[in-house]
N, C-alpha and C positions, 0 to 999 in steps of 0.2 A: 504493500500500500504506500502511496505517496501522500505525505502529510502536508498540511498548510504551513506548519511551524514545528520545529523541534527546539526545545530549550535544553542545552547540553551541559552536564557536568556541575550543576549547582547543588548546593546543600539544601535538599527539599525538606521543608518543615511539614510533617504530617501531624496527625492528632496527638500522637504519643511518642514520636521519635523523629530524628533528623537523619536522613540517608542521602548520600550522594547518588543522584539518579538523573536520567534523561526523562523529559516529558514531551510527548507527541500530542499535537493538537490538530483537529480537523473539524470544519464546520462549527467552530466556536466552542467545541467541547474537548475536554481532556480525553484522549483516545487510548493512550498507552503510557505506562510508567514502568521503566525498566532500568537496569544498571547501565546498559548501553543500547541505544537505538541507532541502527545504521541505515535505516530507510532513507529514501530521497525525501526532500521537503522543499517547498517554495522558499522558505527562509529558515536559517539555522542561527540561533543565538547562543553564544558562548557565555555561560553563567558561572564559570569556574571561580571559586573562592567567594561567591556571593550566596546569600540565603535566597531561596526561592520559596515564596510564601503566598498563601491566598491573600487577595487584596482586602483591605479594610472595608468593613460594612459599617458606615457611620450612620447611626440611627437618630442623630440629633443635629440637624443642619437647618439653618434659617436662610432660605433663598427668598429675597424680598420682591420677587416678580410674580404677578403684576402689581402695579400701584406704587411700589417703591423701588423700581428697577434701578434708580440712581443710587440706591444703597448697595445692592448686589443683585445681579441678574443670573439667569441660568448659565449663560455662556462663561462669564468670568468666574462664577462660583465653582462650576464643575471643572474648569481648567485647573483651578487651585486644588480641588479635591484630587484630581488625577495626578497632579505633580506631587502631592503628598502621599500617594500610595493607596488612595481610596478608589474602589471599583464599583461601589453601589452605595446609595445613601437614601435616607428617608427624610423628606422635607416636612418641617413643622408647619402647623396651621397659622402661624404668625412669623414674620412681620409684614407679609404682603398686605395689600389693600385691594379688595376686602379680605378679611380673615376667612380661612377655609372652615366654615361652620355648617354648611348645608350642600345639597346637590349642586345648586347653581354656582356657588362660589368655588366648589371643587372643580367644576367644568371650566370655569375661567382660569383657574390655576393650571389645569391639565392642558388647556389650549395654548396658554402662554409658554408652556414647557416644550411643546412639540418642536423637534428639530434643533434644539439648543443645548442638549445635554451631552457631554463627552463620556459620561458613565451612566450606568443603569440607575433607576430611581423609583421611589414609591412615595405615597402621600399619607400624612396623618390627617385625621379630622379633629376638629376642636369641640370641647365641651365648655360651653359658656352659659350664663343665665339666659334663659329664653329659647334655647334650641333643643330641649329634651325630645320634642316630637320630630326633630330632624336627624336624630342619630341613626335611625334605621336606614334612611336613604343614603347616608354616607357609607354605611356598611355595604349596602347593595351595590354601591359604586366602586367598592374595592379598596377602601382605606386600610392601611396596615394596622393601625391602632388609633386611639384617641388621646388627646393631650388636654390637661387643664392646669391652671395656675391657682394655687392657694395664696400666693403672694400677690400684692397689688400689681396690676399691669394695665396696659392700654394707654389711650390718649383721649383728647377731646373729639377725635374723629369717630363718628358713630359706626363706621365700618371696621374699626380696629378690634383686636381681641380684648377680652375682659376676663377678670378673675372670677372664680366661682364663690358663692356663699355656701354655707354648710349644707343647706337644703339641696341646692343644685348638685353639690358633690355627692350627697347620699342618693338622690333620685337618679343622677347620671350613672352612678355605679350600678344601681339596680338594672337600669336599661342596658348598659354595656355588658353586664353579666348575662342577661338574657340573649344578647347578640353573640356571646362567646368570644368577645374581644378583650384586649388589654387596655387599661387606662394608665397612661403615663402622667406623672404628677410632679410639678414644681412645688416642693414642700417648704414653705416658710410661713410663719404666722403673720398675716397681713396687718392686723390691727396693732400688734406689738411693735413690729419693725417700723411701721409708719409713724406711730406715736413717739418712739425713741428718736427717730430722725427729726421729727418736728421739734422735740424738746432740745436736741443739740443745736438745731438751727437757730432757735430763739436765743440761745446763749452765744451765738456767733461762731459756733464750732462746726465748720463746714469743710474741714480738711479731709484728706484721704483716710487718715486714721479714725476720724470721727464717723465716716461712712461705715467702716468695718465695725465700729462699736455699736452702730445702730442695728446690726443684723447678727447678734451673737449666736453661738452654736445652739443654745437651748431653743431658739425660735425655729430652727430647722428640725430639731429632735421632737419638739412638741407637735409640729405639723405632721411629721412622719407618723407619730403614734396615733394621732387623731384619724389620719387617713387609713392606717392599718386597722383600726377598730371598725370604721365604717366598711372597709373592705371585707372584714370578717363577717359583719352582719349581712352584707349583700352578696357575699361569695363572688365578688368581682376580682378578676385577675389584675394585679397591679405591677407597675414598674416605676421606680423612683429615679428621676433624672438628676444629673450633676450633684450627687451627694458629696458634701465637703467635709464631713466630720466622722470620726471613728464611732462616736456614740450613736449617730443615726444608722451607720452600717450595722451595729450590733442589734439595734431594735428590729431592723428588717430581717436579719439572720435569725433572731429569736422567733419572730412570727413565722418564718418559713419552717423552722424546726417544729413548730406547733401545728403545721399542716396548711398554712396559707400559701397560695400560689402567687409568689411575689419575687421580683428581681430588682437589681439596682445597677446603676452606672456611675462612673465618675469621669473626670476630664483631665487632660494633661496639665492644665494650668494649676490645678490644686496640688499637683505633685512636684511642680517645677518652679513655682514662684510663691513666695510667702508674703504675708501682709506687710512685713517690714520693708519689702522691696517695692511696695505699691507706690509710695511717695516718689521714689526716684524714677520709676517707669512712667507713672502718670496715668491719665484716663484710659490709655490703650489697654490697661490691665484691670479696669473696673468691670466687675461682673456680679451676678447675684445667683446664689449666695456668694459672699465676698471671699477673697483669698484669706487663708487662715494663718495663724502663727506657725513658726517653725516647730514648736511642740505639737500642735494639732496636726501639722503636715506629717511629722514622723509617725504619729499614731495611725494616720490614714494609710501611709506606706505599709505599716505592719498588717493592716487588714487586707491590703492587696496581696502581700506576700503569703498571707494565710489562705488565699483563695476565696475571700469573702466579697470581692467586687466582681460582678459578673461580666461587665463589659466596660470598655473605654470609648468615649465619644468626644467629638470636638466641641459641641455646643457653639458652632460657628455662628456668630451673631454680629454681622457687619453693619456699619453706618457710615455716612459721609464724615469727613474730618471736622466740619463745623459743629457736629453734634457731640464731639469729644472735647469741646471747649466751653468755658464759662467766663463771661466778661467780669464776673465778681469772684473768680477763683473758688466757686462753690462746687465741691466735688459731687454733691447730691444732684446737681443740675445736669451733669454730663450723662450721655447715653451709657447705659450699663450693658456691655456685651463685648466679647473678645473675638477678634478676627484671628483664627488660628488653624484652620483645617489643612493648610499647606504643609504644616510641620508636625502633623499627628504622629505618624509612624516612627520617623527617625528620632524625633525628640523623646518620645517615650521609650523607644528601644535603647537609646543611649543611656537613659536614666535607669532602666531596669538592669542594665549591665552592672551597674554599681551596687545593685541589691541582690544579685545572684538569682534573679527570677528565671526559671527555664523558659527558653524561647517558645516551647510548646504551650506553656501557660499564657504567654503573651499573645500568641496567635489565637488561642481560644477566646481571649477577651476582645480582640479586634475583629474577629471573623466568624468562627463557628458559633459562639454563643449568641451574637446578634442574629445570625441567620436562623438559628433554631428557635429562639425566643419569639421572634417576630414573623416566623413562618415564611421566610424569604426563600424561594425555591432554587435548587440547583447551585447554591452558592455557599461559601463559608469554609471550604476545605479543598485541598488538592487530592482528588480522587477520580478514578475513571468514571466517565459520564457526567461529571460536574462541569459547569461553565468554566471556561479557561480564563477566569479572573485571577490574574497572577501579578505579583510584584517582585522585583529584584532589589535586595538590600545589600549594600556594600559597607561592611563594618570597618573597612580599611581606608575609607575616605572621611574627611572632615571639611566643614565649611562654616562660614559666618553668615547668618541670615542678613540679607541685604534687601531693603525695601524695593529696589528696582527689579529684583528677581521675582517678586510676588505677583501672582496673577489676579489678585483681588481687584475689584473696581477701584477701591481706595487702598493705597499701599501703606496702611498702618498696621502694626502688630506689636504685642508686648515682647516678641522674641527678636526684634531687629537688634543686631549687634551681638547676638548670642552665638557662640561657637557650638556646633553640634557635631559629634564625632562618629557619625555614620550617615548614610545617604541612600534614599530611594533613587535607583538609576533607570528603572523602566517600569511602566505600568501597562498591563494588557487587560482589555475588557472583551470577554468572549473571544480570546485569541488575537484580537486586533491591538496593535500597539497604539496607545493614545498619548503616552508621555515617554520621552527619552531625554536623559540628562544632557546629552550633547545637542539634540535637535529641538528640544522644547516640546510643545504640544504638537502632536502629529495627526494629520488628517482632519476630517470634518466631524461634527458631533454625531455619534452613533448610539447614544444611550437609548434604552428601551424602558418604557414604563412597566412597572410590576403592579398587578392588581391582585388583591386577595379575595378569593371567592368565599362566600359565607360558609360553605361546607368545609372550610379550612383547606381548600385546594387552591394553591397560588398559581398564577399564570403570568408569563411574559407576553406583552402585547406587541 
């Protein structure tokens, strides 16, 4: 058989081991994995001394098209994702306008995405006050899961996303449980964090450190515990996004041990930047929940090493530079969101090297666990018949993050100036090279949308 592509001599990362193998690809699928493959192929890639891994599946990305395409559109966002080693992502129901909260707004989002994605993609639906009767239609249209905010969110624009009250959270969980879906939750106590922030502002305390003080660890933990209790009552499957504290991790793991169907994610910035560094980096590193102290960060690292963090995601949340500024130097006023998806894989892999985390565990967190949890078909591991979504990682290269090399629409990032001691060199989506370190982005957008059928059968369109 003549193959379309053979990747030769790489250190292939499987579920439980790393083996030097060749990988043959035909018609977008992995067709053969052997010690040596000598067949003819249209293209042969030498991967010697590099890790050959399944591409990252980033289940937490904010593409702001339509409505806020000037923040980040599908073209720029997925170029950055591809360059960072991501081969499939799930788009959050915010910060586009209108927010994705019903069939009509989902169709607007899907139409805007056509022909613009360099990698495969799927969509979240939103749970917000007033759309309980629209949740089923989102399910029928194939959303991967639902997302809600317990923290305050939104704007004066009536088409923007808004946070849930406790009744909407409870009733939404009941409905989502009936539909057999997962509810992903941004867990922070809205009332306490808002009031703490207002109190600090009245005292003129609006620096970066004051913002961190306004969102202490207990406000995350309390919201997690409240959501877990409602999830237990409603039998709703839950997923907690961007968990920033070890205490919250333990509450989730405890609930799981008691029988709840629950998972969690965290993000590279919580492991690589501390709150003490926030002042120096500035608004580019503002996020919610906020960065934590070195002590809290070390505790979170320990939970990751113990295998208690299911997946890593970017929470890529871009905005124009002017929204990262305040005329009064009020840190509370600047947009809270980190632009970071282009450095997901190499940044975290370099970091885990220092903590002796097995690469197989790392790959589970970025690939197989997201695919399995969110029922994303044919992806998440290197195996025969799976989609040939593959990345090459060279641990013998290092580089300094340069703003001009970023593919984002707006080239700001908290990682600019940081040296990273490994590098994604190639990204393949269904056997097609979409990013090459020497050539940059390759070819035209080829991403396909993934729809989840209600009977839990997923399809690529």
